[in-house]
N, C-alpha and C positions, 0 to 999 in steps of 0.2 A: 478482606478489602472494606475498608470504610464505605458502607452504602451511602453516605451523605456526600462523599467527595465528588464533585461534579467532573465531567468529562468535556470535551470540546467537539461539538458536531460543526463540521465545514461544510460549505456549499460553493460550488464554483458554477459559473456560466460558461459552459464549455464553447460556446459559440465566439467568445471573445478572448481566447487564448492567445498570448504573446508567441513570438517566433520561438521555436524549440531551442533550448540552451545547447551549446556546443559540447560534444562528447570527444574526448581525445580519441585518436584513431586506433589505439591499441585496446580499446573498449567497444563493445557494441551492446545495443539493446535490441530485444527482439522478443515474439511470443516463445514461451517455453514449449519444448517438445513433450509430446505424451509420456516418453520414456524419461523424462527429466522430472517427473513429479516428485519422486521421494528428495532428490537432491534440492529441488527449488523449495519444497516445504521445510526441509531442514535447515537450509540457509535462513529462511524467515524466523524459525524457533530458535536457532542459535543466536541470530542478531537480536532477538527479543530477550534471551535469557541473559546475555552479556551487557544489557541496559538496565543499569540499577534503577532508573526511575520508573520502570515498569514493575518493580519487585512485588508490589501489593496487587497487582492486576495480572501477573505472570500466568497464573493457572487459567483465569478467564480468557487471556489473550491467546495462549497455546490452543485451548479447546476451540476458540474461533478461527484460528489459523488451520488447524486439522480439519475442521468442517468446510472451510472455504476451499482448501486444496481438493477434497473431495468432489465438490460442486464443479471448480473450474477445470478439472480435468475429466470429468464425465458426462457433464451435461451438454456439451458442446462439441461440434465436429472438430474446431480447433480450439486450443485451450484459451482460457480467459485469465492467463496468467503471464506477466512479463518479467524478463530477467535481464540483468546486466552481466555481460561475461567480460573477464579478462583472460585473452586467449580461450581456452576451453573450459575454465573455472567459473562456475556462477558464483557472483559476488553480492549479487542483491536480488530482491524478487518483490512484485507487486501482484497480489491476487485480487481480481476483479469480479463483480457481478454485474454482467452486461443488461440485465433486464431493467427496463425503464422504472418499474414498479418497485424495484429493491429499497429496503431500508437504507442500505448503505452500499454504495458502489465500489468503494475502495474496502473490500473484505479485509485484507490485511495491512493496507497501508504499504508505503515504501519501506522495505527493510534491507539494510546493507551491512554486510559483515564488519566487525569492529576496525579491523585493519585497513578498511577502505572508506572509512567514515571521514567527514571534514574535506571532502573533495567535490562536493555537489552532486553526488550520485543519488542521494535522496530527493533533490528537486529535479533532476532528470528523470527519474522513475516516476515522480508525481506527474510532472508535465506529460510524459508518455502515456501514463494511466489515463489522465484527462482527455488526451487526444485520441486515445483508443475508444473511450466511452462516447466522445463526439461521433467518431466514425460509426458507431453503434446506434446513433440517433438520439443519444441522451444529451438533453439540452442543459439540464442542471444535475450535476454530479455532487454526490455527498459522501463524506468519509467521517469516522469518528476517532479520537485519540485520547489518551489521558490529558486532562488539563494540566497546564503548565509544563508538559514534557518538551523535550527539544523538538520534537514535530510539531506541536500546538504552537510553540514559540516562534520557530525559524522555518519550518518546511511548509506546513499547511496554509499560511497565510499567503504564500507566493501565489502567483497567477489569478489574483483577485479572490482568494478564499475568504468567505465571510464566517466568522466564528458565532456560535450560540451555546451558551452552557446547558448541559442536559444531565440528568441522572445517569449512573453507570447503565451501559446497555445490557441487554439479555440477548447475547448473539446466537443463542439455540433455539 
């Protein structure tokens, strides 16, 4: 990966979140169950690998997702991973770090399987993630993504996201 290529760091004020976007009743968003760790992690990795704009950062992002999943499913009584389901199928995931001092609260960011993209699920996952962080007492949440990616251009600016360009992160 080009070490000089900037990434986008976003910050949100969680106290001023707008109303939650509507979700079609055939879908649900909820915390992942402990036994869903592998599936939720694989959904994030598959969504990443099917996204060509992440090609240069795929290895770094995959490692970050795997580490985030370990933390989200073992460091808490309840998981800090949200999933969107369609029936019983997990179609999207967002892994969080609910510690106020975390460098990035959106450890994975919202990832949605390719066949479910462009339906607003990324925005819904982002909003639910920010809401969960607010419930944990985090007043200013942060997340990082590849600059000029779809998420940096269309998802993360929502809900008052403020962008700063930063060097590529060291997730580990």
